[in-house]
N, C-alpha and C positions, 0 to 999 in steps of 0.2 A: 694633455692627452698622453696616454701611455704608449710608448714606442715599442714595437716588436723587434726583437734582436735576433739576428741570424749568427750562429756560431759554427765556425768551420775549422778543420784541422789541416795543416799543411806539414807534411813530413819533409824536413830539411835534411841535408847530408848527415848531421850528427845529432839533431834534436828535433823535437816536435813543438811547433809554435802554434798556440791557440789565439785566434783574434776574433773580435766581434765587429759587425757592421750593422747600423741602424738601417732598416728598410726605408725610413723616411728620409734619410740623408741623400743627397744627389748621387753619390756612388752607390748607395743601396738600391735606389730606383733603377740605375743603369744596369747593375749586375742582375737584378731581378728580371728586367726585360731581356738582357742578353742570354742569361742561362736557361730561361724557361721558353724562349721563343722557339717555334719549329725550325728545323734546319732546311734551307731551300734544297729543292731536288738536285739542282746542278752542283751544290756543295757536296751532296751524297755521292753523286757520280764521280766527282773528282777524288773523294775519299776512297771510293771503291777501287778506282783505277790504281791509286797509290798503294793499296794493299793487295794486289793481285786478284782482284774480283773476277769471278767467271759466271757465266749463265747461259740460258737459251734466249733466243729473241725471234720475233717475226716482224717483218716491215714490209712497206709499200714504196715502191720506187716509181717515180714518174720522170719520164725523159723526153726530151725533144732535141732533134738533131738532123743531120744530113748524111747522105751516103752517095756512092758512085760505083756503078757496075763496070766491069771490064771483062771481055772474053780473053782467056789465057789458054785455050785449046779447044779441040773439038768436044762439044758437050760439056765444057768446064768453064765456070765463070767465077769471078772473085768480086767481092764487094768491100770497100773501105768505109768504115763508119766513124763519126765522131759526134758526141752529143754531151749535152749538159743534163744532170740528173739531180733530184731531190729525194733524199731517203727520209721516210717517216717511220719511226718505231709504232707499231700497231697499239702499244699500251699507252701511247701518248706522252711518254717520257723514257729516259734511259738511253741505252746504246744506240748511237747513230740516229737520234731523233732530230728531225729538221736539219740535217746536214747536207749541204749541196756538194756536188762533185762534177768532175769533168772526165770523160772516158773517150778511148779510141779502141777500135776493133777491126778485125779482118774476118770476112766470111768466105769459105770455099764451098762451091756447089757443083755437083754433078749427079747424074742419075744414080739413085740409090745412096747418096752419101751427102751429108751436110755437116760442116764443121766451122764452128765460130770460136773465136778467142779474142781476148782483149785485156785492157787495163784501165782502172779508174783511180782517181786521186780525190779524196774527200777532204774538205777543210772545215773544221767546226769553228764555233764562235770565238774560241780561244786562239785560233790561228794554228792549231796542231793539225797535222795531216795524217790521213790514214790511207795507205796503199793496198790495192786489191787486184786480183786477177781472176777472170772468169773463163770457162771453157765448156763447150758441149759438142757431142758428137750424135748424129742420127736424128733424134726427135727434135724438129724445129721449135724453138721457144722454151726448151727446158735445158737446165745445165747446172753446173756446179761453180762455186767460187771459193777462194781462200785468201787470207791476208799476206801481204808482202812486208809487214812491218808499218813503221811510220815515225813520226816526230812527237815529242812531248809525251803526253799520256799514252800515246799509241806505240811508243818504242817497245819493240819486242812482243807486241800483242800477237795472239794466234786466234784465227777464226776460220770457220768453214761454213758454208751454206748451200742450199739447194734453191734454184729459182725457177719461176715458170711465168710467162707472160700471160696476163689477163686479157690484154688488149693491145693491138698493133695496128696502126694505119700508116700508110706511106703514099706519097705522091711519086709517080713514076720518075725514077732517076734524080730525085732531089731530097725532100725532107721527109721526116717520119716523126711520130709520136708513139709512146708506148706507156703501158702500165704493167708492172710485173710485181709479183709477190715472192717473198724469200722467207725461209726458215733457216735458222743456223744456231751456232754456239760461238761464244768468244771467251777469251781468257787474257786478262791483262797480265803483264809480267810483274811478278812479286819484286818489291824493292830489294836491292842488294844491301846487306847489312854493313854498317861502317866498320872498318878495321880498328881493333882496340890498340894496335901498335902505333 
């Protein structure tokens, strides 16, 4: 049987070496499968992060948590929230897809004014953490958020987003569940070039 031969060129420091590998040899079969197999989505995401990738995204956040109200003055009340959240990228992959998080927040309420702010920490399947802050004034259930950096691939990341609750239900003085939608942008920090010295 005639064997098909793959010829490749490798540029070395001072010369050019040409070699041949039979596709029917064990190493040829391995290289054929390895080189022509599709790259998994998570690997592309890692590569994008390493190269300072940026883009737009939309996601859905589902949360369940608890809160406690307290009066702090005439006509003024405050609420302390803490909850667990799962973020799902609406494209089914990519930035913050299926990433769980934990959040804490504080709300201040009085006639004609509503202010909420808080912080979230997300931890992906690699153990890398992404830190975020959110805040809104006025319209209940709508606000903005931005990144506070992170660890691993999220070190130095920059993000902004707008969010709006699609649903919110709560038991008086105890637990709540919510579904919110967000649209935003992200930019991973570009790698720092190694010093030639």
